[in-house]
C-alpha positions in Angstrom: 3.3 69.4 62.6 0.9 66.7 61.6 -1.2 65.0 64.2 -2.5 61.6 63.9 -5.3 60.2 65.8 -6.0 56.5 66.8 -8.7 54.7 69.0 -7.6 53.9 72.3 -7.9 50.0 71.6 -5.3 50.4 68.6 -2.9 52.3 71.0 -3.2 49.8 73.5 -2.6 47.1 70.9 0.4 48.6 69.9 1.9 49.4 73.2 1.6 45.6 73.8 3.4 44.8 70.8 6.1 47.0 71.5 6.4 45.6 75.1 6.6 42.2 73.6 9.2 43.1 71.4 11.4 44.6 74.4 10.7 41.6 76.4 12.0 39.1 73.7 14.8 41.5 73.0 15.9 41.5 76.5 15.3 37.5 76.6 17.6 37.0 73.6 20.4 39.7 74.4 20.6 39.6 78.1 19.6 42.5 80.4 23.4 43.4 81.0 24.2 44.6 77.6 26.0 47.6 77.6 25.1 49.0 73.9 27.3 50.7 71.6 29.9 51.3 74.4 31.1 47.6 73.6 31.7 48.7 70.0 34.5 50.6 68.7 35.0 52.2 64.9 37.7 51.1 62.4 40.0 54.2 63.5 39.8 53.6 67.3 40.6 49.8 66.4 43.6 50.8 64.6 44.7 53.1 67.4 44.1 50.6 70.1 46.1 47.8 67.8 48.5 50.7 66.7 48.1 49.3 63.0 46.9 51.0 59.7 43.8 51.0 58.3 45.1 48.8 55.2 46.1 46.5 57.9 42.4 46.2 59.5 41.4 45.6 56.0 43.7 42.7 55.5 42.7 41.3 59.2 38.9 41.6 58.0 39.5 39.9 54.8 41.4 37.0 56.3 38.7 36.8 58.7 41.0 37.4 61.8 38.8 39.7 63.4 35.0 39.6 63.4 33.4 43.3 62.4 30.2 44.7 61.3 29.0 47.1 59.1 26.5 49.7 60.0 25.5 52.4 57.5 29.0 51.8 55.3 31.1 52.3 58.4 33.0 49.3 59.9 32.7 48.3 63.8 34.2 45.8 65.9 33.5 44.3 69.4 36.1 45.8 71.8 36.3 42.4 73.2 37.3 40.9 70.0 40.1 43.2 69.3 41.4 42.8 72.9 41.3 38.7 72.5 42.9 39.0 69.1 46.0 41.0 70.7 45.8 38.4 73.5 46.2 35.5 71.4 49.0 37.3 69.0 51.0 38.1 72.1 50.9 34.3 73.1 51.8 33.1 69.7 54.8 35.6 69.8 55.7 34.5 73.0 55.5 30.6 72.1 57.8 31.4 68.8 60.2 32.8 71.1 60.9 30.1 73.5 
């Protein structure tokens, strides 16, 4: 184990800087964010939409569904998936009528 000693003044400055970053993040993102609970991975999105991974790739390439890459893994906002499914249901209903 390695120990690092720093002056109290330096520690307080670092602490203030971190608090400022946390405050800015709360102001930017809002306080009622749910973190990663709102994000689902590709496998969960495929199961939710009942489509294959290839179809999800096609939807990403056509920019039909917003997504993010984190460490070479694809994530979607759950709300974006639900919105996409709702829009497609409305389009199908309109075509039938």
